[in-house]
Residue frames as qw, qx, qy, qz and C-alpha x, y, z in Angstrom:
[[0.168, -0.283, 0.141, 0.934, -1.57, -15.22, -5.61],
 [0.475, 0.589, 0.249, -0.604, -4.10, -13.16, -7.54],
 [0.591, 0.262, 0.660, 0.383, -4.83, -14.59, -10.99],
 [0.047, -0.281, 0.230, 0.931, -4.31, -11.83, -13.60],
 [0.162, -0.235, -0.744, -0.604, -7.23, -13.22, -15.59],
 [0.344, -0.620, -0.705, -0.005, -9.56, -12.77, -12.60],
 [0.211, -0.090, -0.244, 0.942, -8.65, -9.20, -11.65],
 [0.015, 0.720, 0.692, -0.050, -11.88, -7.54, -10.61],
 [0.111, 0.685, 0.158, 0.702, -13.04, -4.02, -11.30],
 [0.239, 0.010, -0.568, 0.788, -12.27, -1.89, -8.24],
 [0.223, -0.754, -0.618, 0.010, -15.14, -0.96, -5.95],
 [0.152, 0.557, -0.055, 0.815, -15.54, 2.70, -4.97],
 [0.366, -0.476, -0.602, 0.527, -15.62, 4.10, -1.43],
 [0.019, 0.910, 0.368, 0.191, -17.41, 7.34, -0.65],
 [0.100, -0.938, 0.258, -0.209, -14.44, 8.85, 1.20],
 [0.379, 0.472, -0.720, 0.339, -11.03, 8.10, 2.71],
 [0.410, -0.288, 0.606, -0.617, -12.75, 7.62, 6.05],
 [0.891, 0.118, 0.090, -0.430, -15.10, 5.07, 4.48],
 [0.729, 0.445, -0.518, 0.049, -12.17, 3.23, 2.88],
 [0.081, 0.434, -0.749, 0.494, -10.36, 3.01, 6.22],
 [0.627, -0.140, 0.456, -0.616, -13.51, 1.81, 7.97],
 [0.913, 0.243, -0.118, -0.305, -14.21, -0.89, 5.38],
 [0.588, 0.467, -0.628, 0.204, -10.62, -2.11, 5.36],
 [0.182, -0.382, 0.698, -0.578, -10.57, -2.24, 9.16],
 [0.789, -0.008, 0.310, -0.531, -13.80, -4.27, 9.21],
 [0.844, 0.387, -0.342, -0.143, -12.51, -6.57, 6.48],
 [0.409, 0.459, -0.713, 0.337, -9.24, -7.31, 8.26],
 [0.419, -0.290, 0.608, -0.609, -11.04, -7.85, 11.56],
 [0.869, 0.107, 0.200, -0.441, -13.34, -10.42, 9.99],
 [0.853, 0.442, -0.277, -0.028, -10.78, -12.09, 7.74],
 [0.086, 0.714, -0.647, 0.252, -7.65, -12.03, 9.89],
 [0.658, -0.308, 0.610, -0.315, -8.72, -15.03, 11.92],
 [0.917, 0.300, 0.242, -0.102, -8.80, -17.10, 8.75],
 [0.323, 0.818, -0.464, -0.103, -5.36, -16.16, 7.44],
 [0.353, -0.472, 0.806, -0.054, -3.72, -19.14, 9.14],
 [0.566, 0.150, 0.809, -0.047, -6.04, -21.52, 7.29],
 [0.491, 0.660, -0.073, -0.564, -6.54, -19.74, 3.96],
 [0.846, 0.128, 0.491, 0.164, -6.40, -22.50, 1.30],
 [0.525, 0.846, -0.001, 0.089, -5.30, -19.94, -1.29],
 [0.121, -0.853, 0.505, -0.047, -1.95, -19.79, 0.52],
 [0.893, -0.166, 0.415, 0.049, -1.31, -23.54, 0.31],
 [0.822, 0.286, 0.267, 0.414, 1.87, -24.31, -1.58],
 [0.280, 0.843, -0.043, 0.457, 3.11, -20.71, -1.38],
 [0.466, 0.196, -0.491, 0.709, 5.79, -19.15, 0.78],
 [0.293, -0.427, 0.141, -0.844, 3.08, -17.25, 2.62],
 [0.797, -0.337, -0.441, -0.238, 1.54, -20.40, 4.11],
 [0.668, -0.094, -0.500, 0.543, 4.44, -20.69, 6.56],
 [0.062, 0.235, -0.208, 0.947, 4.16, -17.03, 7.52],
 [0.562, -0.377, -0.209, -0.706, 0.42, -17.28, 8.11],
 [0.819, -0.262, -0.510, -0.013, 0.80, -20.45, 10.17],
 [0.625, -0.126, -0.436, 0.635, 3.39, -18.95, 12.53],
 [0.079, -0.647, -0.053, -0.756, 1.69, -15.61, 13.22],
 [0.160, -0.011, -0.711, 0.684, 1.77, -14.68, 16.88],
 [0.391, 0.341, 0.424, -0.742, -1.73, -13.23, 16.47],
 [0.610, 0.492, 0.620, -0.019, -4.49, -13.93, 13.97],
 [0.463, 0.862, 0.127, 0.166, -3.34, -10.89, 12.00],
 [0.693, -0.006, -0.064, 0.718, 0.15, -9.50, 11.39],
 [0.115, 0.468, 0.093, 0.872, -1.24, -5.96, 11.52],
 [0.043, -0.258, -0.582, 0.770, -2.59, -3.66, 14.21],
 [0.017, 0.521, 0.726, 0.448, -6.16, -3.61, 12.91],
 [0.218, -0.794, -0.512, 0.243, -7.63, -1.37, 15.62],
 [0.247, -0.717, 0.045, 0.650, -5.20, 1.45, 14.83],
 [0.445, 0.357, 0.556, 0.604, -5.67, 1.62, 11.06],
 [0.038, 0.754, 0.220, -0.618, -6.00, 5.28, 9.99],
 [0.579, 0.606, 0.402, 0.367, -6.12, 7.39, 6.82],
 [0.273, -0.544, 0.078, 0.790, -4.35, 10.45, 5.44],
 [0.524, 0.818, 0.211, -0.107, -5.25, 12.87, 2.63],
 [0.582, -0.227, 0.362, 0.692, -2.59, 13.68, 0.02],
 [0.390, 0.896, 0.151, -0.148, -2.27, 16.68, -2.27],
 [0.779, -0.037, 0.249, 0.574, 0.74, 16.31, -4.53],
 [0.300, 0.788, 0.157, 0.514, 0.41, 19.89, -5.74],
 [0.315, -0.868, 0.209, -0.321, 1.61, 20.94, -2.27],
 [0.697, 0.282, -0.583, 0.309, 5.03, 19.41, -1.57],
 [0.052, -0.406, 0.561, -0.720, 5.19, 20.99, 1.88],
 [0.748, -0.201, 0.174, -0.608, 1.89, 19.39, 2.88],
 [0.922, 0.144, -0.352, -0.077, 2.99, 15.99, 1.61],
 [0.450, 0.381, -0.623, 0.514, 6.23, 16.23, 3.58],
 [0.349, -0.337, 0.460, -0.744, 4.31, 17.17, 6.72],
 [0.884, -0.070, -0.059, -0.458, 1.93, 14.27, 6.18],
 [0.779, 0.251, -0.547, 0.177, 4.85, 11.85, 5.95],
 [0.153, 0.341, -0.629, 0.682, 6.21, 13.13, 9.26],
 [0.601, -0.242, 0.230, -0.727, 2.77, 12.93, 10.86],
 [0.921, 0.030, -0.315, -0.226, 2.43, 9.27, 9.87],
 [0.606, 0.270, -0.617, 0.423, 5.84, 8.43, 11.33],
 [0.115, -0.327, 0.510, -0.787, 5.04, 10.26, 14.58],
 [0.766, -0.177, 0.042, -0.616, 1.67, 8.55, 14.93],
 [0.892, 0.094, -0.443, -0.008, 3.19, 5.10, 14.42],
 [0.364, 0.322, -0.622, 0.614, 5.89, 5.88, 16.97],
 [0.388, -0.297, 0.359, -0.795, 3.22, 6.93, 19.46],
 [0.879, -0.072, -0.146, -0.449, 1.25, 3.70, 18.88],
 [0.786, 0.196, -0.552, 0.197, 4.28, 1.49, 19.46],
 [0.489, -0.706, 0.358, -0.365, 4.97, 0.56, 23.10],
 [0.044, -0.430, 0.897, -0.097, 7.09, -2.16, 24.76],
 [0.483, 0.127, 0.806, -0.319, 3.91, -4.21, 25.21],
 [0.620, 0.649, 0.417, -0.141, 2.60, -3.43, 21.72],
 [0.338, -0.505, 0.453, 0.652, 5.57, -3.21, 19.38],
 [0.660, 0.706, 0.206, -0.154, 5.10, -2.00, 15.81],
 [0.695, 0.121, 0.293, 0.645, 7.56, -2.08, 12.96],
 [0.066, -0.536, 0.061, 0.839, 8.76, 1.30, 11.72],
 [0.115, 0.041, -0.685, -0.718, 7.48, 0.18, 8.31],
 [0.477, 0.321, 0.559, -0.597, 3.80, -0.14, 7.46],
 [0.302, 0.340, 0.793, 0.406, 1.36, -1.15, 4.72],
 [0.205, 0.416, 0.102, -0.880, -0.46, 1.53, 2.77],
 [0.375, 0.488, 0.769, 0.172, -3.51, 1.38, 0.53],
 [0.055, -0.188, 0.180, 0.964, -3.61, 4.27, -1.94],
 [0.286, 0.626, 0.696, -0.206, -7.07, 5.66, -2.75],
 [0.248, 0.269, 0.431, 0.825, -8.05, 7.62, -5.87],
 [0.222, 0.061, 0.121, -0.965, -10.33, 10.66, -6.08],
 [0.612, -0.094, -0.510, -0.598, -12.98, 8.25, -7.40],
 [0.689, -0.406, 0.383, -0.462, -12.72, 6.31, -4.14],
 [0.966, 0.168, -0.192, -0.045, -11.07, 3.27, -5.70],
 [0.715, -0.534, 0.350, 0.285, -8.01, 1.43, -4.42],
 [0.421, 0.799, -0.392, -0.174, -5.06, 2.30, -6.62],
 [0.688, 0.320, -0.621, 0.196, -2.50, -0.12, -5.19],
 [0.771, -0.637, 0.013, -0.009, -1.41, -1.80, -1.96],
 [0.567, 0.591, -0.405, 0.406, 2.20, -1.09, -1.02],
 [0.738, -0.512, -0.258, 0.356, 4.66, -0.93, 1.84],
 [0.102, -0.978, 0.158, 0.094, 6.74, 1.92, 3.18],
 [0.858, 0.201, -0.018, 0.472, 10.29, 2.09, 1.88],
 [0.476, -0.464, -0.018, 0.747, 13.34, 4.26, 2.46],
 [0.184, 0.138, 0.426, 0.875, 12.51, 6.02, -0.82],
 [0.231, 0.370, 0.457, -0.775, 9.01, 6.79, 0.48],
 [0.101, 0.222, 0.798, 0.551, 6.96, 5.46, -2.44],
 [0.025, -0.714, -0.693, 0.098, 3.64, 6.62, -1.00],
 [0.117, -0.859, -0.154, 0.473, 4.86, 10.21, -0.74],
 [0.293, -0.316, 0.516, 0.740, 6.60, 10.41, -4.12],
 [0.517, 0.520, -0.066, -0.677, 5.09, 11.77, -7.31],
 [0.805, 0.259, 0.524, 0.106, 4.16, 9.30, -10.04],
 [0.023, 0.625, -0.464, -0.627, 6.35, 9.73, -13.11],
 [0.838, 0.447, 0.003, -0.313, 5.44, 8.57, -16.60],
 [0.773, 0.457, -0.376, 0.229, 9.09, 7.74, -17.29],
 [0.685, -0.710, 0.162, 0.029, 11.10, 6.50, -14.33],
 [0.866, -0.026, 0.220, 0.449, 14.04, 4.96, -16.14],
 [0.188, -0.746, 0.190, 0.609, 16.84, 7.48, -16.79],
 [0.295, -0.093, 0.718, 0.623, 17.60, 6.01, -20.21],
 [0.181, 0.630, 0.731, 0.188, 13.96, 6.25, -21.26],
 [0.061, -0.895, -0.212, 0.388, 13.89, 9.89, -20.18],
 [0.251, -0.545, 0.446, 0.665, 17.04, 10.61, -22.21],
 [0.278, 0.183, 0.806, 0.489, 15.60, 8.88, -25.29],
 [0.117, 0.801, 0.586, -0.042, 12.34, 10.82, -25.05],
 [0.135, -0.840, 0.035, 0.524, 14.24, 14.08, -24.79],
 [0.266, -0.365, 0.623, 0.639, 16.33, 13.18, -27.82],
 [0.098, 0.128, 0.843, 0.513, 13.72, 11.70, -30.14],
 [0.017, 0.691, 0.722, -0.032, 10.33, 13.13, -29.10],
 [0.128, 0.603, 0.195, 0.763, 9.04, 16.55, -30.05],
 [0.026, -0.126, 0.446, -0.886, 8.38, 19.26, -27.50],
 [0.630, -0.161, -0.158, -0.743, 4.67, 18.65, -28.06],
 [0.794, -0.092, -0.598, -0.059, 5.03, 14.94, -27.24],
 [0.411, 0.046, -0.629, 0.658, 7.02, 15.74, -24.12],
 [0.280, -0.181, 0.200, -0.921, 4.34, 18.21, -23.04],
 [0.767, -0.179, -0.378, -0.487, 1.67, 15.48, -23.39],
 [0.693, -0.046, -0.655, 0.297, 3.73, 13.15, -21.20],
 [0.145, 0.111, -0.471, 0.863, 4.10, 15.90, -18.61],
 [0.509, -0.201, -0.030, -0.837, 0.35, 16.63, -18.62],
 [0.796, -0.147, -0.549, -0.208, -0.44, 12.93, -18.16],
 [0.521, -0.006, -0.643, 0.561, 1.87, 12.75, -15.16],
 [0.111, -0.133, 0.302, -0.937, 0.29, 15.84, -13.61],
 [0.670, -0.193, -0.269, -0.665, -3.22, 14.44, -14.16],
 [0.741, -0.103, -0.659, 0.081, -2.31, 11.11, -12.58],
 [0.346, 0.002, -0.585, 0.734, -0.95, 12.80, -9.45],
 [0.338, -0.173, 0.089, -0.921, -4.08, 14.94, -9.14],
 [0.735, -0.170, -0.468, -0.460, -6.16, 11.76, -9.06],
 [0.541, -0.071, -0.742, 0.389, -4.62, 10.53, -5.79],
 [0.428, -0.749, -0.194, -0.468, -6.85, 11.40, -2.83],
 [0.368, -0.670, 0.525, -0.374, -4.85, 9.81, -0.02],
 [0.542, 0.202, -0.815, 0.037, -4.11, 6.51, 1.64],
 [0.819, -0.509, -0.039, -0.263, -5.16, 4.14, 4.37],
 [0.171, 0.613, -0.711, 0.301, -2.24, 3.37, 6.72],
 [0.923, -0.258, -0.229, -0.174, -2.03, -0.12, 8.22],
 [0.225, -0.730, 0.612, -0.205, 0.44, -0.49, 11.12],
 [0.821, 0.171, -0.543, -0.029, 2.35, -3.79, 11.21],
 [0.748, -0.625, 0.188, -0.121, 3.01, -5.69, 14.43],
 [0.069, 0.647, -0.759, 0.024, 6.55, -6.79, 15.19],
 [0.858, 0.032, -0.454, -0.237, 6.60, -10.55, 14.57],
 [0.595, -0.628, 0.469, -0.178, 9.22, -11.26, 17.21],
 [0.967, 0.150, 0.179, 0.101, 10.66, -13.81, 14.79],
 [0.351, -0.714, 0.424, 0.433, 14.41, -13.77, 14.44],
 [0.641, 0.092, 0.653, 0.392, 14.45, -15.70, 11.15],
 [0.364, 0.704, 0.431, 0.431, 13.16, -12.76, 9.14],
 [0.256, -0.143, -0.134, 0.947, 14.58, -9.27, 9.14],
 [0.231, 0.555, 0.457, -0.655, 11.98, -6.51, 9.28],
 [0.299, 0.459, -0.372, -0.749, 12.17, -5.61, 5.56],
 [0.223, 0.041, -0.922, -0.313, 11.60, -9.19, 4.43],
 [0.032, 0.388, 0.845, -0.366, 8.84, -9.62, 6.96],
 [0.257, 0.534, 0.165, -0.788, 7.18, -6.38, 5.84],
 [0.297, 0.293, -0.638, -0.647, 7.27, -7.59, 2.22],
 [0.165, -0.151, -0.972, -0.070, 5.57, -10.84, 3.17],
 [0.097, 0.503, 0.638, -0.574, 2.91, -9.04, 5.20],
 [0.255, 0.434, -0.209, -0.839, 2.34, -6.70, 2.25],
 [0.314, 0.081, -0.815, -0.480, 1.56, -9.69, 0.04],
 [0.126, -0.285, -0.923, 0.224, -0.54, -11.44, 2.66],
 [0.121, 0.563, 0.466, -0.672, -2.69, -8.41, 3.54],
 [0.210, 0.380, -0.384, -0.815, -2.70, -7.13, -0.04],
 [0.165, -0.095, -0.922, -0.336, -4.27, -10.38, -1.20],
 [0.020, -0.505, -0.784, 0.361, -7.10, -10.04, 1.31],
 [0.120, 0.601, 0.155, -0.775, -7.80, -6.42, 0.35],
 [0.201, 0.319, -0.570, -0.730, -7.55, -6.84, -3.44],
 [0.080, -0.218, -0.959, -0.161, -9.75, -9.96, -3.39],
 [0.015, 0.595, 0.677, -0.433, -12.41, -7.99, -1.53],
 [0.131, 0.816, 0.197, -0.528, -12.30, -4.61, -3.29],
 [0.696, 0.585, 0.224, 0.351, -10.17, -4.88, -6.42],
 [0.348, -0.702, 0.135, 0.607, -7.48, -2.33, -7.33],
 [0.487, 0.822, -0.149, -0.254, -6.40, -0.31, -10.34],
 [0.424, 0.537, -0.727, 0.068, -3.07, -2.11, -10.02],
 [0.863, -0.375, 0.061, -0.333, -3.98, -5.41, -8.33],
 [0.949, 0.132, -0.204, 0.200, -0.56, -7.05, -8.66],
 [0.224, 0.766, -0.407, 0.444, 2.11, -4.73, -7.23],
 [0.573, -0.594, 0.432, -0.364, 1.89, -6.24, -3.72],
 [0.980, -0.021, 0.196, -0.010, 2.81, -9.67, -5.12],
 [0.614, 0.701, -0.294, 0.212, 6.06, -8.53, -6.78]]
């Protein structure tokens, strides 16, 4: 796993297209080594890497990117549907993809924000909130001034403006009955996230390991 003390400063890509291209090239060059990566020794991912049906658990050739503008909820909803439709179109009986996928969020500065996986709650397409916990929200409302609450709101709005989009990484169906798709997707998220964060860094370099 990534050592918190060795987290690197994120590199910057010139565009979403550039980020997708670099990630595709990285996974093409590194995927053949996943089965033998010594960093995985002694971890639960070593078994996954060793039993991959292909050198990579992802469909590298069909990696693509999407822009996101959280000020336009309709556009974000359309983008979510477009991603699902594209993945459905890519999946065939001879080339089966999971309905879930890995995403790499990119900031307006061209840096990787975080590596994640699709969920039923749609994390990639949800606004960032400064206070997620309901109790914390209630406490802020009770004990913080209107001015303090306005600052929190402005911070949340600024954060969401800083998201440019994401690189979408389709995941191949493992064909392994011992893991359900959600557990498998989580393991692939960690495996691929490690490769990407080691190469490029991330503003949050640890979420994919949780």
